[in-house]
C-alpha positions as CSV (number, residue, x, y, z in Angstrom):
1,X,91.4,91.5,111.7
2,X,91.1,89.6,115.1
3,X,88.7,90.9,117.7
4,X,90.2,93.0,120.5
5,X,89.5,90.1,122.9
6,X,91.9,88.0,120.9
7,X,94.4,90.7,119.9
8,X,95.1,92.3,123.3
9,X,96.4,89.1,125.0
10,X,98.6,88.5,122.0
11,X,100.5,91.7,122.9
12,X,101.4,90.3,126.4
13,X,105.0,89.4,125.4
14,X,105.6,93.2,125.0
15,X,105.2,93.6,128.8
16,X,108.8,92.7,129.2
17,X,109.8,95.7,127.2
18,X,107.0,98.2,127.5
19,X,105.4,99.4,130.8
20,X,101.8,98.6,131.4
21,X,100.9,102.2,131.3
22,X,102.6,102.7,127.9
23,X,101.0,99.6,126.5
24,X,97.6,100.6,127.8
25,X,98.0,104.1,126.3
26,X,98.9,102.6,122.9
27,X,95.9,100.3,123.0
28,X,93.5,103.0,124.0
29,X,94.7,105.2,121.2
30,X,94.2,102.3,118.8
31,X,90.8,101.7,120.2
32,X,89.7,105.2,119.6
33,X,90.6,105.0,116.0
34,X,88.9,101.7,115.6
35,X,85.7,102.4,117.4
36,X,85.3,105.8,115.5
37,X,84.6,103.9,112.3
38,X,82.4,101.2,113.7
39,X,78.7,101.2,112.8
40,X,76.3,100.6,114.2
41,X,77.3,98.8,117.4
42,X,80.5,100.2,118.9
43,X,79.6,99.0,122.4
44,X,80.2,95.4,121.4
45,X,83.7,96.1,120.2
46,X,84.3,98.3,123.3
47,X,83.4,95.3,125.5
48,X,85.9,93.1,123.7
49,X,88.6,95.7,123.9
50,X,87.9,96.2,127.7
51,X,88.1,92.5,128.3
52,X,91.4,92.2,126.4
53,X,93.0,95.1,128.1
54,X,91.8,93.8,131.5
55,X,93.6,90.6,130.6
56,X,96.9,92.5,130.2
57,X,96.4,94.4,133.4
58,X,95.5,91.3,135.4
59,X,98.5,89.4,134.0
60,X,100.8,92.2,135.1
61,X,99.3,92.4,138.6
62,X,97.3,95.6,138.1
63,X,94.1,94.3,139.5
64,X,92.6,97.6,140.6
65,X,93.1,99.1,137.1
66,X,91.4,96.0,135.5
67,X,88.3,96.4,137.7
68,X,86.7,99.5,135.9
69,X,87.4,97.9,132.5
70,X,85.6,94.7,133.5
71,X,82.7,96.7,134.9
72,X,82.5,98.7,131.7
73,X,82.6,95.5,129.6
74,X,79.8,94.0,131.7
75,X,77.6,97.1,131.3
76,X,78.2,97.0,127.5
77,X,77.4,93.3,127.3
78,X,74.2,93.7,129.4
79,X,73.1,96.6,127.1
80,X,73.9,94.8,123.8
81,X,73.1,91.2,124.7
82,X,70.9,91.1,127.8
83,X,71.6,90.1,131.3
84,X,71.3,86.4,130.7
85,X,73.3,86.0,127.5
86,X,76.2,83.6,128.0
87,X,78.8,86.3,127.1
88,X,77.3,88.6,129.7
89,X,77.3,85.8,132.3
90,X,81.0,85.1,131.5
91,X,81.8,88.8,132.0
92,X,79.8,88.7,135.3
93,X,81.8,85.6,136.5
94,X,85.1,87.2,135.5
95,X,84.3,90.4,137.4
96,X,83.3,88.4,140.4
97,X,86.6,86.5,140.4
98,X,88.5,89.8,140.2
99,X,86.6,91.4,143.0
100,X,87.3,88.3,145.2
101,X,91.0,88.8,144.5
102,X,90.6,92.5,145.5
103,X,89.0,91.3,148.8
104,X,85.6,92.9,147.8
105,X,84.0,89.7,149.1
106,X,80.4,90.9,149.3
107,X,80.2,92.1,145.7
108,X,82.1,89.1,144.5
109,X,79.8,86.6,146.1
110,X,76.7,88.5,144.8
111,X,77.9,88.5,141.2
112,X,79.0,84.9,141.2
113,X,75.8,83.6,142.8
114,X,73.9,85.7,140.2
115,X,75.8,84.2,137.3
116,X,75.5,80.7,138.7
117,X,71.8,80.9,139.1
118,X,71.4,82.1,135.5
119,X,73.7,79.5,134.1
120,X,72.0,76.7,135.9
121,X,68.7,77.9,134.7
122,X,69.9,78.1,131.1
123,X,72.4,75.2,130.9
124,X,71.7,73.0,133.9
125,X,73.9,72.3,136.8
126,X,76.0,69.6,135.0
127,X,77.2,72.0,132.2
128,X,80.9,72.9,132.3
129,X,80.1,76.6,132.4
130,X,77.8,76.2,135.4
131,X,80.4,74.0,137.2
132,X,83.2,76.5,136.5
133,X,81.1,79.3,138.0
134,X,80.3,77.1,141.0
135,X,84.0,76.4,141.5
136,X,84.7,80.2,141.3
137,X,82.0,80.8,143.9
138,X,83.6,78.1,146.2
139,X,87.0,79.8,145.9
140,X,85.5,83.2,146.6
141,X,83.8,81.9,149.7
142,X,87.0,80.4,150.9
143,X,88.8,83.8,150.4
144,X,86.0,85.4,152.4
145,X,86.7,83.0,155.3
146,X,83.5,80.9,154.8
147,X,85.4,77.6,154.7
148,X,82.4,75.3,155.6
149,X,80.1,76.6,152.8
150,X,83.1,76.7,150.4
151,X,83.8,73.0,151.1
152,X,80.2,72.0,150.5
153,X,80.1,73.8,147.2
154,X,83.4,72.4,146.0
155,X,82.6,68.8,147.1
156,X,79.3,69.1,145.2
157,X,81.1,70.4,142.1
158,X,83.6,67.5,142.3
159,X,80.9,64.9,142.5
160,X,78.8,66.4,139.7
161,X,81.8,67.0,137.4
162,X,83.0,63.4,137.8
163,X,79.6,61.9,137.2
164,X,78.6,64.2,134.3
165,X,82.0,65.0,132.6
166,X,84.2,62.2,133.6
167,X,87.5,62.0,135.7
168,X,89.7,63.3,132.9
169,X,87.7,66.5,132.1
170,X,89.5,69.8,132.8
171,X,86.6,71.1,134.7
172,X,86.8,68.0,136.9
173,X,90.5,68.7,137.4
174,X,89.7,72.3,138.3
175,X,87.2,71.2,141.0
176,X,89.6,68.7,142.4
177,X,92.5,71.1,142.7
178,X,90.3,73.8,144.2
179,X,88.9,71.4,146.9
180,X,92.5,70.2,147.6
181,X,93.7,73.8,148.2
182,X,90.9,74.3,150.7
183,X,91.6,71.1,152.5
184,X,95.3,71.8,152.7
185,X,94.5,75.1,154.4
186,X,92.8,73.2,157.2
187,X,96.3,72.1,158.3
188,X,95.1,68.7,159.6
189,X,96.8,65.5,158.9
190,X,93.6,63.8,157.5
191,X,92.8,66.9,155.4
192,X,96.4,66.9,154.0
193,X,96.2,63.3,153.0
194,X,92.9,63.8,151.2
195,X,94.3,67.0,149.6
196,X,97.2,64.9,148.2
197,X,94.9,62.3,146.8
198,X,92.8,65.0,145.1
199,X,95.8,66.8,143.7
200,X,97.2,63.6,142.2
201,X,93.9,63.1,140.4
202,X,93.8,66.7,139.3
203,X,97.3,66.6,137.9
204,X,96.5,63.4,136.0
205,X,93.3,64.9,134.6
206,X,95.1,68.1,133.5
207,X,97.8,66.1,131.9
208,X,95.3,64.1,129.9
209,X,93.1,67.0,128.9
210,X,95.5,69.9,128.6
211,X,99.0,68.4,128.2
212,X,102.1,68.6,130.2
213,X,103.0,72.2,129.4
214,X,99.6,73.9,129.9
215,X,99.6,76.4,132.7
216,X,96.8,74.6,134.6
217,X,98.9,71.4,134.5
218,X,102.0,73.2,135.7
219,X,100.2,75.0,138.5
220,X,98.6,71.8,139.8
221,X,101.9,69.9,139.5
222,X,103.6,72.7,141.5
223,X,100.9,72.6,144.1
224,X,101.3,68.8,144.5
225,X,105.1,69.2,144.8
226,X,104.7,71.9,147.4
227,X,102.3,69.8,149.4
228,X,104.6,66.7,149.2
229,X,107.5,68.8,150.4
230,X,105.6,70.0,153.4
231,X,105.0,66.3,154.3
232,X,108.8,65.6,154.0
233,X,108.5,63.7,150.7
234,X,111.3,65.7,149.2
235,X,112.4,63.2,146.6
236,X,109.1,63.0,144.8
237,X,108.5,66.7,145.3
238,X,111.9,67.5,143.7
239,X,110.9,65.3,140.7
240,X,107.5,67.0,140.4
241,X,109.1,70.4,140.4
242,X,111.1,69.3,137.4
243,X,107.9,68.0,135.8
244,X,106.4,71.5,136.2
245,X,109.5,73.3,134.9
246,X,110.6,71.1,132.1
247,X,107.6,68.9,131.1
248,X,109.2,65.7,132.2
249,X,107.1,62.5,132.0
250,X,104.5,62.2,134.7
251,X,104.8,59.8,137.6
252,X,101.9,57.4,138.4
253,X,99.9,58.5,141.4
254,X,99.5,55.0,142.8
255,X,103.2,53.9,142.7
256,X,105.7,56.7,142.4
257,X,109.0,55.3,141.0
258,X,112.4,55.8,142.5
259,X,113.7,59.2,141.5
260,X,117.1,58.9,143.0
261,X,118.6,60.7,146.0
262,X,117.8,64.3,146.4
263,X,120.9,66.3,145.3
264,X,123.1,67.8,148.0
265,X,122.4,71.3,146.7
266,X,118.6,70.9,146.9
267,X,118.4,73.1,150.0
268,X,119.9,76.0,148.2
269,X,117.9,75.4,145.1
270,X,114.4,75.4,146.6
271,X,114.1,79.2,146.6
272,X,115.1,79.4,142.9
273,X,112.2,77.0,142.2
274,X,109.8,79.7,143.0
275,X,110.3,80.4,139.2
276,X,107.7,77.6,138.7
277,X,105.1,80.1,139.9
278,X,106.5,82.9,137.7
279,X,106.6,80.4,134.8
280,X,103.0,79.4,135.3
281,X,101.7,82.9,135.5
282,X,103.7,83.9,132.4
283,X,102.5,80.9,130.4
284,X,98.9,81.8,131.3
285,X,99.5,85.3,129.9
286,X,101.6,84.6,126.9
287,X,103.0,81.4,125.4
288,X,106.5,81.4,123.9
289,X,107.4,84.8,125.4
290,X,110.6,83.8,127.2
291,X,112.6,80.7,128.3
292,X,114.0,79.6,131.6
293,X,116.7,77.1,132.7
294,X,116.9,75.1,135.9
295,X,120.1,76.0,137.8
296,X,123.1,74.1,136.6
297,X,125.3,72.5,139.3
298,X,128.7,70.9,138.9
299,X,128.6,67.3,137.8
300,X,125.0,67.4,136.6
301,X,123.8,67.4,133.0
302,X,122.2,70.6,131.8
303,X,118.4,70.6,132.3
304,X,116.2,71.1,129.3
305,X,115.1,74.5,128.4
306,X,111.4,75.2,127.7
307,X,109.5,78.1,126.2
308,X,107.2,80.0,128.6
């Protein structure tokens, strides 16, 4: 019998057939039956369930509904495990990230700084958990419009991650891609060039550590493709969109190979490639739930299908 934290995300493929409200109702009914026989610590199971259900709600875009569940899970974890337990700090970070997405920037920053301070005290600043929390704080500050402080935090996270964890670690890749996104938003030529270099390193690191079809790899690849297209590098961008969609072999960052002319229909196909974003979010939520095809055009071979 898996924990609710594991079982709830496993139900995500049902989102295509059952409304979020119906799925939530079913899970809440199941939870009541399960918790009624738990002894002597029902709060611990309640926290796992709340986190699992929040995962479903976040994946389906219902962020406001996920907030009270995460707050409840955090309260349960603090009561059962204490404020500085790693599971409690993980719940704190997760709530902070959600509040940032909901534009509650003050509370988000407070929670993330609180979690970061505790993690650095317990694990040290070079630990992946501390670095991931630092990256989350940098992103939250960027969302709050505090770009200068965000850049300082993210650059520090990149330097520490590369020195402590190595260039191919997924936490290093996360720091690189987060800093690249911030620099790209500056809309300056020098910042754009640096963002491209960082994203190339992030994509390579994600490919090494996560594999071609992991959601983090696909998102970073899509981000690099989008940035290249904005710079007019449409041939390489087109190829990278295919990498993100179909798991094609990666191209070296230092010497991109010839990928052939951009097809004549590329202008009409760019909008359909927004499916990359849908694909990434779905893969994050539930693997092997659906499949997608690139649009087939006359005279071209059929593109490979992949499972989301």
